[in-house]
Predicted model as a PDB file, atoms N, CA, C, CB and O in Angstrom, pLDDT in the B-factor column:
MODEL        1                                                                  
ATOM      1  N   MET A   1       0.850  -1.183   0.000  1.00 82.00           N  
ATOM      2  CA  MET A   1       0.000   0.000   0.000  1.00 82.00           C  
ATOM      3  C   MET A   1       0.889   1.236   0.000  1.00 82.00           C  
ATOM      4  CB  MET A   1      -0.964   0.003   1.225  1.00 82.00           C  
ATOM      5  O   MET A   1       1.858   1.318   0.755  1.00 82.00           O  
ATOM      6  N   ILE A   2       0.560   2.165  -0.827  1.00 90.00           N  
ATOM      7  CA  ILE A   2       1.252   3.443  -0.878  1.00 90.00           C  
ATOM      8  C   ILE A   2       0.322   4.503  -0.291  1.00 90.00           C  
ATOM      9  CB  ILE A   2       1.680   3.806  -2.345  1.00 90.00           C  
ATOM     10  O   ILE A   2      -0.864   4.550  -0.618  1.00 90.00           O  
ATOM     11  N   ILE A   3       0.864   5.342   0.565  1.00 94.00           N  
ATOM     12  CA  ILE A   3       0.112   6.451   1.154  1.00 94.00           C  
ATOM     13  C   ILE A   3       0.984   7.695   1.006  1.00 94.00           C  
ATOM     14  CB  ILE A   3      -0.265   6.175   2.678  1.00 94.00           C  
ATOM     15  O   ILE A   3       2.204   7.619   1.157  1.00 94.00           O  
ATOM     16  N   ASN A   4       0.371   8.831   0.712  1.00 95.00           N  
ATOM     17  CA  ASN A   4       1.203  10.031   0.573  1.00 95.00           C  
ATOM     18  C   ASN A   4       1.452  10.664   1.949  1.00 95.00           C  
ATOM     19  CB  ASN A   4       0.526  11.058  -0.383  1.00 95.00           C  
ATOM     20  O   ASN A   4       0.755  10.361   2.917  1.00 95.00           O  
ATOM     21  N   VAL A   5       2.441  11.534   2.018  1.00 96.00           N  
ATOM     22  CA  VAL A   5       2.858  12.144   3.278  1.00 96.00           C  
ATOM     23  C   VAL A   5       1.709  12.920   3.918  1.00 96.00           C  
ATOM     24  CB  VAL A   5       4.058  13.069   3.051  1.00 96.00           C  
ATOM     25  O   VAL A   5       1.511  12.845   5.131  1.00 96.00           O  
ATOM     26  N   GLY A   6       0.958  13.659   3.117  1.00 96.00           N  
ATOM     27  CA  GLY A   6      -0.171  14.430   3.653  1.00 96.00           C  
ATOM     28  C   GLY A   6      -1.209  13.550   4.323  1.00 96.00           C  
ATOM     29  O   GLY A   6      -1.687  13.869   5.411  1.00 96.00           O  
ATOM     30  N   GLU A   7      -1.563  12.438   3.678  1.00 97.00           N  
ATOM     31  CA  GLU A   7      -2.531  11.509   4.267  1.00 97.00           C  
ATOM     32  C   GLU A   7      -2.004  10.932   5.576  1.00 97.00           C  
ATOM     33  CB  GLU A   7      -2.855  10.374   3.283  1.00 97.00           C  
ATOM     34  O   GLU A   7      -2.745  10.825   6.553  1.00 97.00           O  
ATOM     35  N   PHE A   8      -0.726  10.562   5.598  1.00 96.00           N  
ATOM     36  CA  PHE A   8      -0.132   9.981   6.793  1.00 96.00           C  
ATOM     37  C   PHE A   8      -0.116  10.996   7.939  1.00 96.00           C  
ATOM     38  CB  PHE A   8       1.292   9.488   6.495  1.00 96.00           C  
ATOM     39  O   PHE A   8      -0.397  10.641   9.084  1.00 96.00           O  
ATOM     40  N   LYS A   9       0.210  12.246   7.639  1.00 96.00           N  
ATOM     41  CA  LYS A   9       0.197  13.300   8.659  1.00 96.00           C  
ATOM     42  C   LYS A   9      -1.206  13.488   9.240  1.00 96.00           C  
ATOM     43  CB  LYS A   9       0.703  14.626   8.063  1.00 96.00           C  
ATOM     44  O   LYS A   9      -1.370  13.638  10.451  1.00 96.00           O  
ATOM     45  N   ARG A  10      -2.217  13.478   8.363  1.00 97.00           N  
ATOM     46  CA  ARG A  10      -3.599  13.627   8.837  1.00 97.00           C  
ATOM     47  C   ARG A  10      -3.984  12.469   9.754  1.00 97.00           C  
ATOM     48  CB  ARG A  10      -4.576  13.705   7.643  1.00 97.00           C  
ATOM     49  O   ARG A  10      -4.663  12.678  10.759  1.00 97.00           O  
ATOM     50  N   LEU A  11      -3.562  11.261   9.421  1.00 96.00           N  
ATOM     51  CA  LEU A  11      -3.865  10.113  10.278  1.00 96.00           C  
ATOM     52  C   LEU A  11      -3.200  10.252  11.647  1.00 96.00           C  
ATOM     53  CB  LEU A  11      -3.412   8.813   9.605  1.00 96.00           C  
ATOM     54  O   LEU A  11      -3.777   9.865  12.663  1.00 96.00           O  
ATOM     55  N   LEU A  12      -2.002  10.797  11.671  1.00 96.00           N  
ATOM     56  CA  LEU A  12      -1.271  10.953  12.927  1.00 96.00           C  
ATOM     57  C   LEU A  12      -1.772  12.121  13.768  1.00 96.00           C  
ATOM     58  CB  LEU A  12       0.193  11.135  12.642  1.00 96.00           C  
ATOM     59  O   LEU A  12      -1.541  12.147  14.977  1.00 96.00           O  
ATOM     60  N   ASP A  13      -2.454  13.087  13.155  1.00 97.00           N  
ATOM     61  CA  ASP A  13      -2.926  14.284  13.856  1.00 97.00           C  
ATOM     62  C   ASP A  13      -3.770  13.977  15.089  1.00 97.00           C  
ATOM     63  CB  ASP A  13      -3.723  15.136  12.915  1.00 97.00           C  
ATOM     64  O   ASP A  13      -3.743  14.742  16.054  1.00 97.00           O  
ATOM     65  N   GLU A  14      -4.509  12.888  15.077  1.00 97.00           N  
ATOM     66  CA  GLU A  14      -5.410  12.602  16.198  1.00 97.00           C  
ATOM     67  C   GLU A  14      -4.683  12.013  17.411  1.00 97.00           C  
ATOM     68  CB  GLU A  14      -6.496  11.646  15.749  1.00 97.00           C  
ATOM     69  O   GLU A  14      -5.298  11.822  18.460  1.00 97.00           O  
ATOM     70  N   TYR A  15      -3.390  11.724  17.283  1.00 98.00           N  
ATOM     71  CA  TYR A  15      -2.636  11.103  18.375  1.00 98.00           C  
ATOM     72  C   TYR A  15      -1.696  12.097  19.043  1.00 98.00           C  
ATOM     73  CB  TYR A  15      -1.842   9.909  17.857  1.00 98.00           C  
ATOM     74  O   TYR A  15      -1.213  13.039  18.416  1.00 98.00           O  
ATOM     75  N   ASP A  16      -1.449  11.868  20.324  1.00 97.00           N  
ATOM     76  CA  ASP A  16      -0.534  12.694  21.097  1.00 97.00           C  
ATOM     77  C   ASP A  16       0.883  12.564  20.557  1.00 97.00           C  
ATOM     78  CB  ASP A  16      -0.578  12.309  22.579  1.00 97.00           C  
ATOM     79  O   ASP A  16       1.322  11.465  20.217  1.00 97.00           O  
ATOM     80  N   ASP A  17       1.598  13.683  20.477  1.00 96.00           N  
ATOM     81  CA  ASP A  17       2.967  13.701  19.954  1.00 96.00           C  
ATOM     82  C   ASP A  17       3.934  12.854  20.772  1.00 96.00           C  
ATOM     83  CB  ASP A  17       3.470  15.116  19.900  1.00 96.00           C  
ATOM     84  O   ASP A  17       4.990  12.466  20.272  1.00 96.00           O  
ATOM     85  N   GLN A  18       3.590  12.567  22.006  1.00 97.00           N  
ATOM     86  CA  GLN A  18       4.500  11.814  22.871  1.00 97.00           C  
ATOM     87  C   GLN A  18       4.344  10.296  22.766  1.00 97.00           C  
ATOM     88  CB  GLN A  18       4.289  12.230  24.294  1.00 97.00           C  
ATOM     89  O   GLN A  18       5.128   9.554  23.358  1.00 97.00           O  
ATOM     90  N   LEU A  19       3.343   9.828  22.019  1.00 97.00           N  
ATOM     91  CA  LEU A  19       3.170   8.387  21.839  1.00 97.00           C  
ATOM     92  C   LEU A  19       4.330   7.810  21.038  1.00 97.00           C  
ATOM     93  CB  LEU A  19       1.833   8.082  21.138  1.00 97.00           C  
ATOM     94  O   LEU A  19       4.818   8.439  20.099  1.00 97.00           O  
ATOM     95  N   GLU A  20       4.767   6.616  21.411  1.00 96.00           N  
ATOM     96  CA  GLU A  20       5.802   5.933  20.634  1.00 96.00           C  
ATOM     97  C   GLU A  20       5.169   5.277  19.422  1.00 96.00           C  
ATOM     98  CB  GLU A  20       6.547   4.882  21.496  1.00 96.00           C  
ATOM     99  O   GLU A  20       4.065   4.739  19.507  1.00 96.00           O  
ATOM    100  N   LEU A  21       5.852   5.318  18.314  1.00 94.00           N  
ATOM    101  CA  LEU A  21       5.374   4.731  17.071  1.00 94.00           C  
ATOM    102  C   LEU A  21       6.090   3.403  16.861  1.00 94.00           C  
ATOM    103  CB  LEU A  21       5.606   5.693  15.863  1.00 94.00           C  
ATOM    104  O   LEU A  21       7.319   3.356  16.802  1.00 94.00           O  
ATOM    105  N   SER A  22       5.322   2.327  16.750  1.00 95.00           N  
ATOM    106  CA  SER A  22       5.883   0.984  16.599  1.00 95.00           C  
ATOM    107  C   SER A  22       5.742   0.522  15.156  1.00 95.00           C  
ATOM    108  CB  SER A  22       5.190  -0.013  17.555  1.00 95.00           C  
ATOM    109  O   SER A  22       4.765   0.839  14.477  1.00 95.00           O  
ATOM    110  N   PHE A  23       6.727  -0.226  14.705  1.00 93.00           N  
ATOM    111  CA  PHE A  23       6.688  -0.793  13.356  1.00 93.00           C  
ATOM    112  C   PHE A  23       6.650  -2.321  13.425  1.00 93.00           C  
ATOM    113  CB  PHE A  23       7.911  -0.319  12.530  1.00 93.00           C  
ATOM    114  O   PHE A  23       7.347  -3.012  12.681  1.00 93.00           O  
ATOM    115  N   SER A  24       5.814  -2.830  14.342  1.00 91.00           N  
ATOM    116  CA  SER A  24       5.569  -4.269  14.486  1.00 91.00           C  
ATOM    117  C   SER A  24       6.851  -5.086  14.599  1.00 91.00           C  
ATOM    118  CB  SER A  24       4.763  -4.769  13.314  1.00 91.00           C  
ATOM    119  O   SER A  24       6.995  -6.129  13.961  1.00 91.00           O  
ATOM    120  N   GLY A  25       7.769  -4.604  15.410  1.00 90.00           N  
ATOM    121  CA  GLY A  25       9.006  -5.342  15.653  1.00 90.00           C  
ATOM    122  C   GLY A  25      10.173  -4.952  14.779  1.00 90.00           C  
ATOM    123  O   GLY A  25      11.306  -5.346  15.057  1.00 90.00           O  
ATOM    124  N   LEU A  26       9.928  -4.185  13.724  1.00 91.00           N  
ATOM    125  CA  LEU A  26      11.030  -3.725  12.878  1.00 91.00           C  
ATOM    126  C   LEU A  26      11.689  -2.519  13.534  1.00 91.00           C  
ATOM    127  CB  LEU A  26      10.530  -3.371  11.445  1.00 91.00           C  
ATOM    128  O   LEU A  26      11.028  -1.741  14.222  1.00 91.00           O  
ATOM    129  N   GLU A  27      12.987  -2.367  13.321  1.00 93.00           N  
ATOM    130  CA  GLU A  27      13.725  -1.250  13.903  1.00 93.00           C  
ATOM    131  C   GLU A  27      13.877  -0.135  12.871  1.00 93.00           C  
ATOM    132  CB  GLU A  27      15.112  -1.715  14.410  1.00 93.00           C  
ATOM    133  O   GLU A  27      14.524  -0.309  11.838  1.00 93.00           O  
ATOM    134  N   TYR A  28      13.266   1.023  13.173  1.00 94.00           N  
ATOM    135  CA  TYR A  28      13.318   2.178  12.289  1.00 94.00           C  
ATOM    136  C   TYR A  28      14.771   2.626  12.095  1.00 94.00           C  
ATOM    137  CB  TYR A  28      12.463   3.333  12.856  1.00 94.00           C  
ATOM    138  O   TYR A  28      15.551   2.649  13.046  1.00 94.00           O  
ATOM    139  N   HIS A  29      15.123   2.978  10.866  1.00 95.00           N  
ATOM    140  CA  HIS A  29      16.464   3.481  10.566  1.00 95.00           C  
ATOM    141  C   HIS A  29      16.408   4.953  10.155  1.00 95.00           C  
ATOM    142  CB  HIS A  29      17.120   2.640   9.451  1.00 95.00           C  
ATOM    143  O   HIS A  29      17.035   5.801  10.790  1.00 95.00           O  
ATOM    144  N   ARG A  30      15.657   5.257   9.094  1.00 96.00           N  
ATOM    145  CA  ARG A  30      15.593   6.639   8.609  1.00 96.00           C  
ATOM    146  C   ARG A  30      14.522   6.786   7.532  1.00 96.00           C  
ATOM    147  CB  ARG A  30      16.962   7.082   8.058  1.00 96.00           C  
ATOM    148  O   ARG A  30      13.951   5.807   7.050  1.00 96.00           O  
ATOM    149  N   LEU A  31      14.271   8.048   7.171  1.00 96.00           N  
ATOM    150  CA  LEU A  31      13.465   8.377   5.991  1.00 96.00           C  
ATOM    151  C   LEU A  31      14.436   8.771   4.897  1.00 96.00           C  
ATOM    152  CB  LEU A  31      12.421   9.531   6.284  1.00 96.00           C  
ATOM    153  O   LEU A  31      15.435   9.445   5.152  1.00 96.00           O  
ATOM    154  N   ARG A  32      14.139   8.349   3.679  1.00 96.00           N  
ATOM    155  CA  ARG A  32      15.034   8.661   2.560  1.00 96.00           C  
ATOM    156  C   ARG A  32      14.202   8.999   1.327  1.00 96.00           C  
ATOM    157  CB  ARG A  32      15.996   7.469   2.263  1.00 96.00           C  
ATOM    158  O   ARG A  32      13.363   8.212   0.889  1.00 96.00           O  
ATOM    159  N   GLN A  33      14.452  10.185   0.779  1.00 96.00           N  
ATOM    160  CA  GLN A  33      13.741  10.577  -0.428  1.00 96.00           C  
ATOM    161  C   GLN A  33      14.406   9.934  -1.632  1.00 96.00           C  
ATOM    162  CB  GLN A  33      13.705  12.115  -0.578  1.00 96.00           C  
ATOM    163  O   GLN A  33      15.627   9.970  -1.781  1.00 96.00           O  
ATOM    164  N   LYS A  34      13.576   9.342  -2.490  1.00 95.00           N  
ATOM    165  CA  LYS A  34      14.055   8.714  -3.716  1.00 95.00           C  
ATOM    166  C   LYS A  34      13.323   9.373  -4.875  1.00 95.00           C  
ATOM    167  CB  LYS A  34      13.827   7.154  -3.702  1.00 95.00           C  
ATOM    168  O   LYS A  34      12.148   9.098  -5.117  1.00 95.00           O  
ATOM    169  N   GLY A  35      14.016  10.235  -5.580  1.00 94.00           N  
ATOM    170  CA  GLY A  35      13.387  10.958  -6.679  1.00 94.00           C  
ATOM    171  C   GLY A  35      12.542  12.103  -6.169  1.00 94.00           C  
ATOM    172  O   GLY A  35      12.578  12.443  -4.987  1.00 94.00           O  
ATOM    173  N   ASP A  36      11.783  12.695  -7.073  1.00 95.00           N  
ATOM    174  CA  ASP A  36      10.982  13.871  -6.744  1.00 95.00           C  
ATOM    175  C   ASP A  36       9.684  13.550  -6.013  1.00 95.00           C  
ATOM    176  CB  ASP A  36      10.665  14.620  -7.992  1.00 95.00           C  
ATOM    177  O   ASP A  36       9.129  14.415  -5.335  1.00 95.00           O  
ATOM    178  N   LYS A  37       9.191  12.312  -6.141  1.00 94.00           N  
ATOM    179  CA  LYS A  37       7.857  12.018  -5.641  1.00 94.00           C  
ATOM    180  C   LYS A  37       7.784  10.784  -4.752  1.00 94.00           C  
ATOM    181  CB  LYS A  37       6.931  11.849  -6.786  1.00 94.00           C  
ATOM    182  O   LYS A  37       6.709  10.207  -4.587  1.00 94.00           O  
ATOM    183  N   HIS A  38       8.915  10.368  -4.174  1.00 95.00           N  
ATOM    184  CA  HIS A  38       8.891   9.138  -3.381  1.00 95.00           C  
ATOM    185  C   HIS A  38       9.733   9.290  -2.123  1.00 95.00           C  
ATOM    186  CB  HIS A  38       9.395   7.950  -4.213  1.00 95.00           C  
ATOM    187  O   HIS A  38      10.913   9.636  -2.191  1.00 95.00           O  
ATOM    188  N   LEU A  39       9.116   9.028  -0.973  1.00 96.00           N  
ATOM    189  CA  LEU A  39       9.801   9.033   0.317  1.00 96.00           C  
ATOM    190  C   LEU A  39       9.703   7.627   0.874  1.00 96.00           C  
ATOM    191  CB  LEU A  39       9.185  10.093   1.309  1.00 96.00           C  
ATOM    192  O   LEU A  39       8.612   7.059   0.946  1.00 96.00           O  
ATOM    193  N   GLU A  40      10.833   7.061   1.270  1.00 94.00           N  
ATOM    194  CA  GLU A  40      10.858   5.677   1.732  1.00 94.00           C  
ATOM    195  C   GLU A  40      11.230   5.606   3.205  1.00 94.00           C  
ATOM    196  CB  GLU A  40      11.841   4.849   0.898  1.00 94.00           C  
ATOM    197  O   GLU A  40      12.168   6.271   3.644  1.00 94.00           O  
ATOM    198  N   VAL A  41      10.495   4.799   3.972  1.00 93.00           N  
ATOM    199  CA  VAL A  41      10.850   4.507   5.351  1.00 93.00           C  
ATOM    200  C   VAL A  41      11.807   3.319   5.305  1.00 93.00           C  
ATOM    201  CB  VAL A  41       9.573   4.204   6.243  1.00 93.00           C  
ATOM    202  O   VAL A  41      11.477   2.263   4.766  1.00 93.00           O  
ATOM    203  N   GLU A  42      12.992   3.505   5.876  1.00 93.00           N  
ATOM    204  CA  GLU A  42      13.977   2.421   5.888  1.00 93.00           C  
ATOM    205  C   GLU A  42      14.095   1.857   7.293  1.00 93.00           C  
ATOM    206  CB  GLU A  42      15.357   2.917   5.384  1.00 93.00           C  
ATOM    207  O   GLU A  42      13.977   2.578   8.284  1.00 93.00           O  
ATOM    208  N   PHE A  43      14.329   0.560   7.357  1.00 93.00           N  
ATOM    209  CA  PHE A  43      14.480  -0.151   8.616  1.00 93.00           C  
ATOM    210  C   PHE A  43      15.866  -0.781   8.673  1.00 93.00           C  
ATOM    211  CB  PHE A  43      13.379  -1.227   8.782  1.00 93.00           C  
ATOM    212  O   PHE A  43      16.526  -0.939   7.646  1.00 93.00           O  
ATOM    213  N   GLU A  44      16.303  -1.139   9.875  1.00 92.00           N  
ATOM    214  CA  GLU A  44      17.586  -1.812  10.030  1.00 92.00           C  
ATOM    215  C   GLU A  44      17.565  -3.169   9.327  1.00 92.00           C  
ATOM    216  CB  GLU A  44      17.927  -1.985  11.521  1.00 92.00           C  
ATOM    217  O   GLU A  44      18.583  -3.615   8.798  1.00 92.00           O  
ATOM    218  N   GLU A  45      16.415  -3.813   9.326  1.00 92.00           N  
ATOM    219  CA  GLU A  45      16.262  -5.095   8.644  1.00 92.00           C  
ATOM    220  C   GLU A  45      16.084  -4.856   7.150  1.00 92.00           C  
ATOM    221  CB  GLU A  45      15.061  -5.890   9.219  1.00 92.00           C  
ATOM    222  O   GLU A  45      15.518  -3.841   6.743  1.00 92.00           O  
ATOM    223  N   LYS A  46      16.552  -5.764   6.355  1.00 91.00           N  
ATOM    224  CA  LYS A  46      16.359  -5.693   4.904  1.00 91.00           C  
ATOM    225  C   LYS A  46      15.059  -6.434   4.569  1.00 91.00           C  
ATOM    226  CB  LYS A  46      17.593  -6.313   4.122  1.00 91.00           C  
ATOM    227  O   LYS A  46      14.904  -7.614   4.883  1.00 91.00           O  
ATOM    228  N   ILE A  47      14.126  -5.714   3.924  1.00 88.00           N  
ATOM    229  CA  ILE A  47      12.799  -6.260   3.633  1.00 88.00           C  
ATOM    230  C   ILE A  47      12.573  -6.209   2.132  1.00 88.00           C  
ATOM    231  CB  ILE A  47      11.680  -5.476   4.393  1.00 88.00           C  
ATOM    232  O   ILE A  47      12.769  -5.171   1.500  1.00 88.00           O  
ATOM    233  N   PHE A  48      12.156  -7.342   1.563  1.00 86.00           N  
ATOM    234  CA  PHE A  48      11.869  -7.365   0.131  1.00 86.00           C  
ATOM    235  C   PHE A  48      10.920  -8.512  -0.180  1.00 86.00           C  
ATOM    236  CB  PHE A  48      13.172  -7.497  -0.693  1.00 86.00           C  
ATOM    237  O   PHE A  48      10.729  -9.412   0.638  1.00 86.00           O  
ATOM    238  N   ARG A  49      10.326  -8.475  -1.369  1.00 89.00           N  
ATOM    239  CA  ARG A  49       9.457  -9.571  -1.826  1.00 89.00           C  
ATOM    240  C   ARG A  49      10.281 -10.534  -2.661  1.00 89.00           C  
ATOM    241  CB  ARG A  49       8.243  -9.030  -2.649  1.00 89.00           C  
ATOM    242  O   ARG A  49      11.100 -10.119  -3.481  1.00 89.00           O  
ATOM    243  N   ASP A  50      10.058 -11.831  -2.445  1.00 91.00           N  
ATOM    244  CA  ASP A  50      10.767 -12.818  -3.254  1.00 91.00           C  
ATOM    245  C   ASP A  50      10.020 -13.018  -4.575  1.00 91.00           C  
ATOM    246  CB  ASP A  50      10.907 -14.170  -2.487  1.00 91.00           C  
ATOM    247  O   ASP A  50       9.031 -12.336  -4.844  1.00 91.00           O  
ATOM    248  N   LYS A  51      10.490 -13.935  -5.380  1.00 92.00           N  
ATOM    249  CA  LYS A  51       9.907 -14.151  -6.715  1.00 92.00           C  
ATOM    250  C   LYS A  51       8.460 -14.604  -6.664  1.00 92.00           C  
ATOM    251  CB  LYS A  51      10.716 -15.172  -7.472  1.00 92.00           C  
ATOM    252  O   LYS A  51       7.717 -14.419  -7.628  1.00 92.00           O  
ATOM    253  N   THR A  52       8.048 -15.200  -5.539  1.00 94.00           N  
ATOM    254  CA  THR A  52       6.662 -15.666  -5.416  1.00 94.00           C  
ATOM    255  C   THR A  52       5.750 -14.616  -4.784  1.00 94.00           C  
ATOM    256  CB  THR A  52       6.615 -16.943  -4.593  1.00 94.00           C  
ATOM    257  O   THR A  52       4.548 -14.843  -4.649  1.00 94.00           O  
ATOM    258  N   GLY A  53       6.314 -13.460  -4.394  1.00 90.00           N  
ATOM    259  CA  GLY A  53       5.519 -12.395  -3.798  1.00 90.00           C  
ATOM    260  C   GLY A  53       5.505 -12.408  -2.281  1.00 90.00           C  
ATOM    261  O   GLY A  53       4.893 -11.539  -1.660  1.00 90.00           O  
ATOM    262  N   HIS A  54       6.170 -13.384  -1.673  1.00 92.00           N  
ATOM    263  CA  HIS A  54       6.234 -13.439  -0.205  1.00 92.00           C  
ATOM    264  C   HIS A  54       7.266 -12.430   0.308  1.00 92.00           C  
ATOM    265  CB  HIS A  54       6.592 -14.879   0.281  1.00 92.00           C  
ATOM    266  O   HIS A  54       8.265 -12.152  -0.355  1.00 92.00           O  
ATOM    267  N   ILE A  55       7.007 -11.898   1.481  1.00 90.00           N  
ATOM    268  CA  ILE A  55       7.928 -10.924   2.072  1.00 90.00           C  
ATOM    269  C   ILE A  55       9.026 -11.640   2.842  1.00 90.00           C  
ATOM    270  CB  ILE A  55       7.173  -9.948   2.999  1.00 90.00           C  
ATOM    271  O   ILE A  55       8.753 -12.508   3.671  1.00 90.00           O  
ATOM    272  N   ASP A  56      10.269 -11.269   2.561  1.00 89.00           N  
ATOM    273  CA  ASP A  56      11.433 -11.786   3.283  1.00 89.00           C  
ATOM    274  C   ASP A  56      12.018 -10.657   4.115  1.00 89.00           C  
ATOM    275  CB  ASP A  56      12.503 -12.373   2.301  1.00 89.00           C  
ATOM    276  O   ASP A  56      12.172  -9.531   3.644  1.00 89.00           O  
ATOM    277  N   ILE A  57      12.343 -10.983   5.371  1.00 88.00           N  
ATOM    278  CA  ILE A  57      12.972 -10.015   6.267  1.00 88.00           C  
ATOM    279  C   ILE A  57      14.282 -10.615   6.742  1.00 88.00           C  
ATOM    280  CB  ILE A  57      12.040  -9.650   7.477  1.00 88.00           C  
ATOM    281  O   ILE A  57      14.309 -11.720   7.285  1.00 88.00           O  
ATOM    282  N   HIS A  58      15.359  -9.886   6.536  1.00 87.00           N  
ATOM    283  CA  HIS A  58      16.676 -10.342   6.949  1.00 87.00           C  
ATOM    284  C   HIS A  58      17.240  -9.362   7.969  1.00 87.00           C  
ATOM    285  CB  HIS A  58      17.626 -10.483   5.731  1.00 87.00           C  
ATOM    286  O   HIS A  58      17.436  -8.181   7.681  1.00 87.00           O  
ATOM    287  N   ASP A  59      17.494  -9.876   9.163  1.00 84.00           N  
ATOM    288  CA  ASP A  59      18.117  -9.062  10.218  1.00 84.00           C  
ATOM    289  C   ASP A  59      19.605  -9.226  10.092  1.00 84.00           C  
ATOM    290  CB  ASP A  59      17.625  -9.473  11.651  1.00 84.00           C  
ATOM    291  O   ASP A  59      20.130 -10.336  10.184  1.00 84.00           O  
ATOM    292  N   GLU A  60      20.282  -8.126   9.881  1.00 71.00           N  
ATOM    293  CA  GLU A  60      21.723  -8.188   9.669  1.00 71.00           C  
ATOM    294  C   GLU A  60      22.484  -7.879  10.952  1.00 71.00           C  
ATOM    295  CB  GLU A  60      22.140  -7.220   8.566  1.00 71.00           C  
ATOM    296  O   GLU A  60      23.508  -7.196  10.922  1.00 71.00           O  
ATOM    297  N   GLY A  61      21.980  -8.383  12.085  1.00 64.00           N  
ATOM    298  CA  GLY A  61      22.687  -8.264  13.342  1.00 64.00           C  
ATOM    299  C   GLY A  61      22.498  -6.963  14.095  1.00 64.00           C  
ATOM    300  O   GLY A  61      23.279  -6.661  14.998  1.00 64.00           O  
ATOM    301  N   HIS A  62      21.486  -6.184  13.751  1.00 54.00           N  
ATOM    302  CA  HIS A  62      21.267  -4.911  14.463  1.00 54.00           C  
ATOM    303  C   HIS A  62      20.367  -5.135  15.642  1.00 54.00           C  
ATOM    304  CB  HIS A  62      20.661  -3.844  13.534  1.00 54.00           C  
ATOM    305  O   HIS A  62      20.060  -4.193  16.372  1.00 54.00           O  
TER     306      HIS A  62                                                      
ENDMDL                                                                          
END                                                                             
């Protein structure tokens, strides 16, 4: 699912700024802009889809 930054900000508006944001066990690394119209959330774990469409998560010791 792709969501734009504005939509995501609106969803977060209803929550207190002091709440911790969880990524279901993944460790947040950074935000990285890719091109003019794409912002990617990066995690310490490497996440990708395999040839069959299943998600693979590789923890590289972080």
